N, C-alpha and C positions, 0 to 999 in steps of 0.2 A: 568638473571640467572647466567651469567658468573661473574658478580660483587659479588654475594653471594659466589660463589665457590672460587673466588680470596681471599675474606676475610677469608674463612675457611682455605685456604692454608696458609695464613699469620699467622693464629692462630695455625698452626701445624697439622691440621687435614689432614690425608693422606689415600691413599689406599681405602679400603672397606668402611670406614666411609664416605669418600668424595663421593663415588659412591652411597651410600645409601641416602645421602642428595640430590644428583642429582635426584635419582628416586622419592624421596618424593616431590621434586619440580615439577617434571613432572606430578605426580598424582594430585597435587594441581591445576595445569593449566588444566589438563584434566577435573577435576570437574567443573572448571569455564567455560570451553568450553561446557560442558554438560548442564549447566544451561542456557547459552546463546542459545544453540541449542534447548533446550526445549521451550524457549520463541519463537524462530523462528518457531518451529513446531506448536505451538498453534496458532500463527498468520496465518500460512499457512492453518491450518485446518479451521480457521474462514473464511478466504477468499474463500476456497473451499465450505464451507457450504452456505455462502451468495450467491455465484455464482450459486450453484445448486438450491437454493430456488428461485432465480430470473428466472433461466431458466425454472423451473417447473411452475412458475406463467405465464411466457410468453407462454409456451406450452398450459396451460389450457385456457388462453385467446384466443389463436389461435384456439383451438379445439372447444370452444363455439361460435366462430365467433364474439367475442367482439372487436378484432382488425383485421385489414386488412393487410396482409403481403406485400401489394403493396407499393414500396418505394415512389411513388408520393403522396399517401394518407398519409403516415407516415410523410413526410416532410411538407405537408400541415397542418396536425394536430399540429406538433411541431411549425411551424410558427405561427399558431393561438394562441397556448399557450404562445409563446414568446411575441406576440403582446398584449395579455391580461396582462402579467406581466409588460410590458412597460407602458401600460395605468394606471396600479395601482401605478407605481413609481412616485416620485415627486422630484423636486429640481435638483441638479447636477447629481444625479444618473440617473434620467430620461433623461436629456439632453445627458449624455454619452451613454446611451443605444440607444437612437434615432440616435446619430451620428454613432455608431457602425453598426446599422442596415442599415443606408444609405450607409455607406462605403462598407459593405459586399454586398449589393444589387446593387451596382454601381450607387447609387443615385436615384433609381426608387422606393424605398419603401416609 
């Protein structure tokens, strides 16, 4: 912004005209910030909506007894799901996942 004001000063623009140009530049940047803020607000709204939908689904599953809030059961089910995914894998990906499981389980998986 100061570069534009320096150019205007070199062209002989002074006083109120220079102040009005500065105000117009501030308005321009405010509108740019508003559009970036609108994008961020819509992103934030989407995150809130998806989080709320996920929490409602979890609450419904808990209320109907479809899932057990016991951490041991949850980790067991996640482990079983992970093992099924590993069994479905093939090639280098399968070897990497098996290595990661062994490393995380301390070699006992």
